[in-house]
N, C-alpha and C positions, 0 to 999 in steps of 0.2 A: 431496697433501691437498686434497680438494675442499671449498671453503667459499664462503659468500655472506654477507658482512657486512650487517647489516640497513640501516645507514646510517652516514655519516661521523660522525654525532653519537651513535653507540651508547653511548659512555661517559656522555653526558649522559642518555640514556634509562635507562641503568642507575642513574644517580644519582637520577632521578625515581622510579624503581621500587624503590629500595633497601629500603624497608620491606617490600614484597611479596616481594622476593627473600630478605630476611632471615627472613621468616616461613616461606618455603619451605625454607630451609636448616634451620631449627630443627625441622623434621618428621623429620629423618634423622640417624642417627649417621654420623660422629663429631661433626657440627657442633653438635648439641644439648648437647655436653659441652665445647665450645670457649668461650673468652672471647669476649664480644661484639665486642671490638676486632678479634679475629682473623677473625671472620665478616665484619665490615665490610671488612677488608683484601681478602678474596676479592672482595667486590662492587666495591670501588674499583679493584682491579687487573684485574678480569676483563673480558672482551669477550663480548658475546652474539652468537653465530653461528647461522646457520640452515643446515641441511643438508636437501636434498630427498630423498625416498625413492630409494634406490639409490645415493646419493653415498658415495664412500669418505671417511671422516673422517680416518683415519690408518692407516698400515700400515708393515711393516718396511722396505720399499724407500725410505721417506722418510728413512732414516738414523736416528741416535740420537734418541730421543723428545725432542721440543722443547716440547710443550704438554701440559697437564693438562685433561681435558675432564670437566665435570660435566653430566649430562643434566638440563636444566630441564623439557623436555616432549618426548615422543615415545618411540621405541623403536629400540635399536641392536642389531645382531647382530655378535657377535665370532666370526671363523672362524679356526681354526688347525689344524695337523696334530695328529692324535692323538698324545700323548706316548708311547703304547705301540704305535702302529702308523702309520707315516708315510704308508701308503697310504690312510688314512681321514682325513676332516675332522671335527673337533669343533666344535660351535657353542654359544655361550652367548648368552643374551638379557639385555639391560641396559635399564633403564627409569629413570623420574625418581628422582633421588637417588643413582644409581650413577655411578661415575666410572672413568676409565681414562686412560692405561696406567700405573698405579701402579708396578708392579715395574720396567718399563723406565725410567721416570724416576729411580727411586731407584738402579738399577743403571747409569744413564748409558749405556744401550745401545738399539738398535732394538727395537721391540715385536715379539713373535713372533705377534702376532694382527693380522688385518685387521679393522678395524671399519667397518661400513656402516650407514647410516641405513635402517632397515626401513620407516620411514614418515617423513613430514616431522618434523624434529626440531630443537629448539633446545638448544644447549649453552652453559654458561658456561665460558670458556676462560681459563687462566692460562698465561703463558709459564714456561719452566723456571726462570728466575731467581726469579720470584715464588713459584713452587712450593717452591723450595729454602728461601726465606726463611720460608715458612709451616711447613715441616718443622722449621726451627731454633727457632721461637718457640712452637709449639703442640704440647705433649706428646700430647693426645688424637689430633690429626691424624698426628703422627709414628707413634703406635702403630698407627693404622689403615693408614697407608701401608706399614708394615713387615710387618704381619701380616694384612692384608686383612679379609675378612668373619669369619674366626675370632676376631678381637679383639672382636667383638660378642657372642660367646657369654656372656662374663661379664656384660654388660649385661642380656642376656635372662634370665640366672639371677637377677639382682637384681630384674627385673620379677616373675618367678614367685615369688620370695621375698616381695616386697612384697604380692602378692595373697594368698598364704597367711597372712601376718602379719595382714592386714586381716581375714581370715576367722576367725582364732584370737584376735585381739586381743593378739598377742605381738610382742615385739621383742627377739630374742636370736639368737645364731649358734652353730652347732656347727662352723663352719670354723675357729674359733680353735684354736691349738695347745694340746696338753695341758699345756704348761708354764705357761699362764696360770691354770689352775685347780687343778692338782695341789698337794698339800701339799708345800711346799718343803723343810721339816725333818721328814722322815718319822721316826716312832717306830721305833726299832730295838732289838734286843738281840743278844747273842752266842749261839752254839749251846749253850754250857755253862750258860747261866742256867736256873733252874728254871721250872716251870709257875707257881709262886706269884709269882716276880719278874716274869714276863711279864704276868700278869694284873693285878698291881698297877700296872705301868707303863701298861697300856692304861686302867686306871681313872683314874689320876692325870692322864693326858693327854686323857681323854675321846674316845678314838678306838676304832674297830671292828676295828683290826688292828695287829699289830706285825710287822715284817719282820726275819727272822733273817739277819744279814749275816756274811760271813767277814772275814779280816784285810784284805782289799782293799776292804771295804765294798760288795761284790757281793752281791746277794740269794741266799741259799742256800735260803730257804724263807719261808713266811708263815703266821702264826697268827691266825685271825680268830674273831669271836664264834660263828660256825658251828661251828668246831673246838671251841671251848669247850663248846658244848651237847653235842657228841658225847662230850667228856671227862667231863662231869658225868653223862651217862647211864651210863658205865662206872664203877661204884663201886669197882673194884679199883685204879684209878690213884691214885697218891700225888701231892700237890702239889709234892713234891720231884723229880718226874720231870723230866729235861732237856726243855726245850721243843722241842729239835731232834728228839726222837723222836716228837713229836706234830704237828709242823708239816706243812704241805703243801709238799713239796720243789719246787724249780725253778719258782717262781711265774712266771705269765705277765707279760711286760713289753712296754712300748711306748717308742718314742723320744720325747724332749721335743717334737720338731717334728711328731709325729703329730697328726691333728685329733681333736677331742673326739668327732666322729662315728665315727671309726675306733676310738677307745677304747670307745665304747658298743657297736659291733659285736663287738669282741673279748670284752667281758664277756658279751654275749648268746650268742656262739658257744660259749664255754667254760663257761657257767653259773656265772659267778663275780661277786662284788660288789666286787672290788678288783683293780687292775692296778698293778704297779710301773712306775715311769718310770726308765729307765736310760740313761746316756750312756756309750758304750764299755764296757758291762758294770757300770758303777758306779751304785749307787742314788742317785738325785737327787730323787725324789718318789714319792708314792703317790696314785692317784686312786680315789675310791670312787663306787659307785653313788649314794650319798647326796649326794655333791658335784654330780653331774649333776642329780639331782632338785631340789636346793636352788636351783641357779642357773638351770638350763635347763628344768626341768619335762619331762625326757625320759622317756618310759615304755617305750622299746624294751626295756631290760633287763628291766623288770618283766614286760612282755608275753611276752617269750621264755621267762622262768621260769615264768610262769603256764601257758603252753601246754605246756611240758615236764612240769609237775607236774599237769596236769589229770587228774581221776579218772574222767572219763566223756566220751563224745562230746558230750553236751549242754553240758558245761563248755567243751569245745574250740570248739564253735560260738559260744558267748557270748563267749569271749575274742577270737575272730577277727573278731567284728563290729566291733571297734575298729580294724581295720587301715586302712580308708580315712582315718579321722581322724589316724592315726599318719603316714600319707604326707603329709597336710597339714602336720603338726607338723614333719616332717623338712624339708619344703620351706621352711617358715618359718624353720628353723634354718640355712638356706643350703646344705642337702645338694644335690649334683647328681644327675642322672638315674642315672649309674653306681652311686652310693652307695645310691640309693633301690632300684633293682632288686636290688642285692646284699642289702639288708635284706629285701625282700619274699621273695626266694629263701631267705634264712636262716630266716625265720619259716615258710615252707612246708616247709623241711627239718625244723625242729623239730615241726611239725604231723604230717608224715609219719612221723617216728620215734616220736612218741607214739601215733599211731593203730596202728602196727604192734605196739607194746607192749600197748595195750589189747585188740586182737583176739587176740594170743597169750594174754593173761590169760584171755580169755573161752573161746577154743577149745582152749587147751592147746598146750604147746610140741610141735613136730613130732618132737623127739627127735634132730635133726641140724641142722648149721649151714646157713644160707643167707644170701644178701646181696641187698639191695634196690637195684637200679639205677635211675638216672633219665637221661633223654635230653633233647635239645633245650634250650629256654631254661633249664630247671631245672639241667641239667648245666653250662651256661654261666654260671650265676649272674646271669641277665638277665631274670627273670620280672617281668611287670607284674601289676596288680591282677586283670585278667581273664585266666585261664589254665586250661588243661586238663591232664589227666594224660598223661604219656609215661614209662612205667616198665616194669620187667621184674624177673625173679629169675634169679640164678645160684646153682648148688650143685654140689658135688662127688659123683660117683658111680662105683662100681667096675665096673659092668656095665650092659647094656641093661635087664635086669630091675630092677636097683637104681635106674636112672634113672626108669623108668616108675613104680615104686612110690613114689619120693620126690615125683615130679611129681604123682601122684594125691593124695598127702598135702598138698602145698602149694597146689594149685589152689583148694580151698575157702577156705583161709586168704587167698590172694591176692585172690580175688573179694570177700571180705568187707572187706579193706583198701581195695580200689578204691571200694566203695560207701560206706565210711566217710569216705574222703577227699572223695567227691562231697558228702556232707553238710556237710563243713567248707569248701566253696567251691571245691575243686579238682575241676572237673567231669570227667565221664567223657569219654574220648577218642573222638570220632566214628569214627576209623579203627581203633579197638581196639587201639592201641599201649599195652597194659596188661598188668600181670603176671598178671591173671587169664585172659588168653589163652593156651591151651596152647602156642602157638607162640612165646611169649615167656617161658615158665617152663622154662628149659633147663639142663642140666648144663654145666660148663665145656667139656667135650668137644664137646657139641652147638653151644654158642655159637661155638666156634672153627670148626666145620665149616660153620656158617651164614655167618659172615663170609668164610670162604674161598670159599664158593660165590658170594657177592655180588661179591667182588673178582676171582676167577679166571674166572667164567662169568657175567658181568653180563647182566641183562636190561634194556635201556634203558627199557622202559616202567615198570619198578619202581624205577629208580634215584632218582627224585625222592622217592618215599616212603621208600625205604631210607636216604636221606642223613641222615635224623634220628638213625639209629643211630650215626653217626660223631661225634656230641657225646654222650659218655656219662661217667657218674661213678657211683662206688659211694657210696651215701647212708648205708646202714644194714647192719650185720652184719659178719662177718669176711670175709677176703679171698675165700675159696672159689674161687680161681683167677683172680680178676679182673685183678689186676696183670699176671699173665702173658699173659692175653688181650689187654690193651691194648697191651703191648709187641709181641706178635705181629701185632696189627692194623696198627700203625704200620709195622712192617717190611714187611708184605705190600703196603700201599698204595704205600710207597716203591719197591718192586720191580715195580710193574705200572703203567707210564705210560699204557697203553691204558685201564686203569680210571680213572686220574686224568682222562683226557680225556673219558670218558663222564660222570664225575661233574661235570666243568666244564660239559658240554653240558646236563645236567640242571639245573645251577644257573642257566643262562641262560634256562630256561623261564619264569622270573618276569620279565616285562618291566619296563623302566624306566617312569617316569611318562609318560603321553602328551604329545606335543608341544603340544597345546592347553592342557594344564595348565600347562606351563612358560611358555607365552605369556601366560596369564592371571595367572600369578604375577609375571611381569615387568611387565605393564601395570597390574596392580592395578585392573582394570576395576570399574566400579560394577555394582550389581545382583547377582543370585544368582551365586555362583561354583560351580566344579565340585566334585565330591567326590574324595577321595584315600583309597585303601586304604593306610593307613600300613604295614601288615604286608606286603602283597603287593608294593607298589611302592617300599618304602623299606627296612624292616628285613630282610626275608627275602633280597632279592637281595644285601644287604651281607654278612649272616652266611654265606650259601651260598658266595659268592665267597671270602671270607676262609677259610672252612673248607677248601675245596679246596686253597688255597695252603698252609695250615698242615699239612694231612695230607701233602701232597707233600714238605714239608720235614721231616717227622718230628717235628713240634712236638706235645708231648702235651697242652699247655694246651687247655682247652675254652672259656675266656672269650675273647670276641672281642677285647677290648682287650689282653689278654695276648698273644694270638696276633699282633696288629699290632705289639707291641713286639718280639717274637721275629722276626717277618718282616723288620723293619727291621734288627735286630741281625745277621741272616743276609744282609743286603743283597739280599733278594728284592724288596723295595720300598724307596723312599727314605724317610729319616726324616720329611721334610715331608709325604709321602703318608700315613705312618702317623699323624701328628698330625692331618691334615685328616680322614682317614677315621674316626678315633676320635672326633673332635669332632662330625662329622656324625652318626654312630651315637648318640652321647649326645643330640644334639638331637632326633633322631627318637624316641628313647626318652622324652625330656622331654615332648614334645607329645603323645605317646600317653598317658603318665601323666596329663597334665592333661585329656585327652579322657575317660579312664575316670573320673576324679574328677567331671568335670562331669556325665557321664552318671548317675553314682551319686546325686549331689545332686538331679538332676532326675528320678530314678526312671525312667530310660530303660533299654531293653534295652542291655547292653553290646556294643560293636562297635569295630572298628578304622577306621571310616569317618569321615574328617574333613571337615567343611564348610569349605572353604578361605576362604570370605569372612568367617569368624569371626576370622581372623588379622589383627593389626595390621601396619603396614609393616615393622617390624623382624623379626617372625615370618615374614612372607612372604619377606623377603630371606634369612633363615637357612634357610628350607625350600627355597628355589630353590638355594642353595649346597649343601645336603645332598643333594638329588636329583642335582645335578651330580656330586658325589663318588660317588654310587651308580653313575652311568654310567661313571666313571672305572674303578671297581673291576671292573665287568663288561667294560670295554674291555681291561683287563689280562688278564683270564682268557681272553677271546676270542683275544687276540693270542698269549698264552703257549701255548695249545693248538691254534692255527691253526683256530679255529672261525668 
């Protein structure tokens, strides 16, 4: 280890500058969450050391890590073998507020990284004994040492939540478990009780539902005020009719530890106003939409219902105008980026379904079944506020003549649907990846033939564009051969490793963030910072790399986070890699959501271009780490397919 101690009296110098160093520490996590005494311990026990540009600060050949280094000023480069390809070197840039080598100190082993001063650098240094004592007494420091930058994601989420709360004037959270809000003594009745008895019970308890339970107290059905209105409209029914013949059977249920946000999403997805809360199949509570409104002022369920029941395109447009504020509301409630993108996708799904129904009502039913398919981010459940359409149609046909006749019938309908969705904010696709395109309004046989052609005789120039087809989901309509098509697709990809390699090659066409960007993030220079295309340099390289790995493994899930979980379960990637990549993806989604929200409020044209100098220190650290994980994912892909 190359070092130059400032002077024999550097401890005294530290003491004289303790307030300045304390102010420095409090700019960064985890120190800003530590007790003042523990921060002062770092100052008292620390040595201030200087490293000239090019000096090696510490490396594996020094033996088990003996010191912890906190960069006070300057820039440090870490160099180590790529974990997925030992023939290549990976570099990471560290700057003021960063520290190293945490994992080696915790594991009492040599570091696997060589740390060099990229420019003249000052570090505050603790020996391993002082580091161990700090781990013992400080929980925030211990969490950071064990989990690294990923432990800061929660702090960043709190920052976002606080900003949204300030905007809305709200102080509440949807991250709380359902058990905190659900009715703990749910109103129940037995299957043989009459309608009269059930209604009298609801009236006496002043509730909007009664759960019909079996002998194990498991929910067999639910009877709500909505059901009661239906009964009243049928004048032939007697009040002595058993309630079990009028109930909604097999009610939707969630677990007690599910979040309130998940419960709200469940209500919105299934168009219901109540969910049962069950523990091992036994009813323990009921949560109503009214409960969420009363305590949380959540309008997700109401908005979803309003969209599904809209009687015109004008009404749909009006309802969707509240979507940006709903995102602010969800952020204020503590929802994370993954939950927000699921919510946006779900509302876009409801919008699409309602548009299809309205167009069919206007133009007439085609007289045969068809299904509406979605690709890309909508298929993955990862849509942001700014999004375009990627959709198609599948139908069954008996012959070529039947195929052409049905396509000619469907195309005007599909084009009307595409235009109507554009009115509702789901803009037309510039690449014409839309159901109104004759090439994407195909029979199940034609779709199979098209995918077989892409997989068996791929054209490299078209692969980048075609890759979007491999994130697909049936959104509306009957099966029409879709499930069989998806199973066939996965089997074909698994059987054609050459195609996998070409798909991986296409995925690597999206470059990682430029080196100059990473240096700027590390140094947090003053003045105007560079721009970053969050989609091109962040989210797209991630989703493309993970898609290739998932398709090769035969994983049917389209959601990126679900794919990562399955890849880890199949031991294709390590569990800690799956966690790090998932967190990085969520962070990139979060800052993209914030960017779109800010653009909407300032009435700017929506884009994915981020002005990096708008970020605070924590956001820059998280962005730098997220981009590093993007490079890891691409490195694994390149190594796996020898690219």
